[in-house]
N, C-alpha and C positions, 0 to 999 in steps of 0.2 A: 619536540621537533615539529616544525611547521610543514604542512603538505598542502598541495592544491586541494581545495575543498571538494569533497566527493560529490557535492550537489551539482557542480558543473557537469559532471558525467551524467548524473541523473537527468538534468535539463536537456542535454544533448540527445540522450537516448529517447526520452519521452517526446521531445519535439520531432524527432525523426519518425517515431511511431505514429504521432498524430498526423503528420504530413502524409505518411504512407497510407493511413486509413482514409484520409480525405481525398487523395488522388487515385489510389489503386482500388480502394474498397467502397468508395462513395458513401462515406459516413453521412448520416442524416444530421448534420451539424452546420450551422451557418456561421460565417465570419463575425457577424455582430455578437452572437452568443459567446464566441471565443474572446473577442475584444472586451466585452463587458465582464467576463470572468476574470481576466487579468487585471482590469482596472479596479474591480471591487476588491480583489485579494490584496493588491499593492496598497490601495488607499486604506484598507482596514489595518494592514500591518503598520503603515505610517501612523495612523490614529492611535493605535495601542502603544507603539514604541514611544511616541512623543507625549501622549497623554499620561503615561506612567513614568516618563522621564528616565527611561532605562539607560544604563551606561553606554550601551552599544547602539543607541538610536540613530547616530549619524553614520554608522558603518553599514556595508552592503549585505552582511551575513544573513540578517533576518529576511531580506527581500528574496534571497535565493529560495528559501522555504516557500515563500508566496508563489514564486514561479513554478516550483515543483508541484505544489498543490493545484495550481491553476491548470497545468497540463494534465494532471490526473483526473480532475473533474471534467475537463473537456473530452478526455478519452472515454470515460465511463458513462457519463450522464447524458441523456437526451431529454428534450422538453419541447412542447409545442408552443412555448411563449418565451419572451426575452427576459423576463424577470427572474426565472428560476435559477439560472446559472450564476448570476451575480449575487443573489441572495445566499445560495449555497457557499459561494466563495467567502462571503462575509462571515457566515456562521462558522465555517471551517477554520478560518484564521483567528476568529475571536475565541474559539475553543482552546487554542494554545495558551491564551492568557487567563481565561476564566477557570478552566478545568485543569488544575494542577495538584499533584500530590506526590508523596514518597518521602523517604528519609532525607535529611539535609544534604548528604553527599550524592544523592541520586534523584533529587526532586526535579520533576519535569512535567510537561503536559501529558495528559492521560491518553488522548485519542490521536491517532494518525489523521491529519486533516482530510486527506483524500478519502479515506475509509469512512470518516464521519459524514462527509458530504454525500458519498454514494449511499450510505444507509439512510440519511435524511431524505434523499430524493426518492428512494424506494418506499420508505415508511410514511412520510409526512407530506410530500409535495404533490398537489394535484397536477395532472398533466405532465408528470415527469416519470421516466423509467430508466432502467439500466440496460446497456447494450454490451454484454460481456463477451459475446462470441463472434465479434465482427471481423476478426482477422483471418478466419479459416484455420486449418490445422496442418498446413504444409510442413513437412519435416525440416526443410531448409530454413523456413522462417522461425521455427521453434529453436533450431540450433543458434540462430542469430540472437534470439531472445536470451538464451542461456549464456552465450558468450559475453554479450554486453552487460547483461544483468549480473553475471558473475564478477565482472570487472568492478562494478560499483560496490557489490556487497563485500568483496575482498578489501576494498579500500576503506570500508567503514567497519571492518571486523565483525560482520554479521553473516558471513557465508554459512556458518553452522546452522543458523535459523532457516535459511532458504533450503539447504540440502536436507535438513531433518524434516521439514514440512513436505517437500517434494517426495522424499522417499516413503514417508508414511502415507501420503495421499495416493501414490502410485500403487503401493501394496494393497491398500484398501479397495481401490478400484479393480485391481486384478482379482482379488478374492471374491468380489461381488460377481464378476463375470464368470468365474469358475463355478461359483455357487449356482448360478442359473444355467450352467451347462451349455454355454454358447459354443459353437464349433470354433476351432482354433483361428481360422482366417477371419471370421466375423469378430471374435473376441479381440484379436490383435488390432483390427481397424478401430473398433470402438474404444479400446484402451488407449491407443495412440492419440485419438482425437480428444478424449477426455483429459488426458494427463499433459498434453503438450499444447493445448490451445492458448491463445494469447492471454486470456483472462487469468488463467491459473499461473502462468509465468509472471505476469504483471503483479499479481498478488504476492507471489513468492519472493520476488526480487525488489519490490518497491513499496509493499505495505507491511507485511508481517516482519520484514527485515529492517524496518525503520529503527535506527539505533536509539532514538529518544523515547519510543513507546514500547520497547520490548524489555524484558528483564536484563539487568546489567551483568549478572553472573552467568557464565557460559552454561553450566549444567542446568541452571534454572530456565534459561531461554530455550535450550534444546527440548526440555520437558514441556515447556509452554508451546512450542511449535507442534509437537506431537499431539498435545491435548487439543489444540485448535483444529488440526486435521481430523482427529477422531470426531469431535463435536460437529464440525461442518459436514462430514460424511453422513452422520446420523441425521442431521437436519435435512440434507438434500436427498439422500437415497433410502432412508428409513421412514422419515416423516413426509417425504416428497414435497418439500417446501423450496421456494426459489432462493437463489443468491446466498447459499449456505456460507461461503467464505466471507462475504462482506458482513453478514449478520453476526456470525459467531465471533469474528475479530472485534467487532464493535463492543459486544458485551464482555468478551475476554479481556479487553484492554483495561477495564476497571479493576481487574485483579492484579495488574502489574505493579502498582504501588505497594500492595501487600506482599507480593513476591520479593520486591526490593527490600522491604523491611526484614523479611525472613532470611534472605540471602543477600546481605548488603554488599555493594561493590561501588567503585568510583564511577560516576556518570561519564558517558561518552561526550566528547567535545568535538564539534565539527572543525576540520582543518588541522587536527593534531592526532597523533597516535602515541598512546602511552603503553608502556610494558604491562601495566596492571590490567589494561583493557583486554589483553589477550588471554587472561586467565579464565 
């Protein structure tokens, strides 16, 4: 059965988020950087689709992913030059065609493009950095994140990943605050800020829940979400290293093809909902 492609909802939500940050939060991001990001992502998608003569090269489906990735890069990455954003967009979209693995029924690209771009900006790009905490932690904003993000993940049958990750992350953060014996009022404020800030919710609803780069079997992807949360917590709060969610998801993504071999299942397809996908 055909449905409206869920990426339209992602594009709408992420575009609103980017505009909100630019107008209300004064993002340190220029219009030329955004424009170059979109141009590079779309042109890279065109080059790969037509260069490989893919069957769907004349259809718009692939370009929706380019728009989603461009918005994610624009939201997360900051740079003091114009060349960083388009280069990241080119690398991110190229990774979809170069880094592919998995069993025949679930073969797909390995990395979430926006996550790959964020990792590359942090690890490899001079004059680039990530800006994950720029939305503040207002409860109302968090509720809007959860409501709109939940709409998208429900439409792509990946709400289980988002909720599993968020529940594990929230419990781990609470346990840490209890361990350090913070007073209840301070602990509550710190926990709410850490668990409901925009970066965590963006990660939960638009990165780790990507249906093409998470395990296809439901039980496997729930375990995957819990493992990512545990590893990211250790990276960030035990080793005291930055950007634990971005870094851990980048490396964990390479295990997904092996998980799909271990627990095989039919690959998700954008714009359709199959009964098997709900198992």
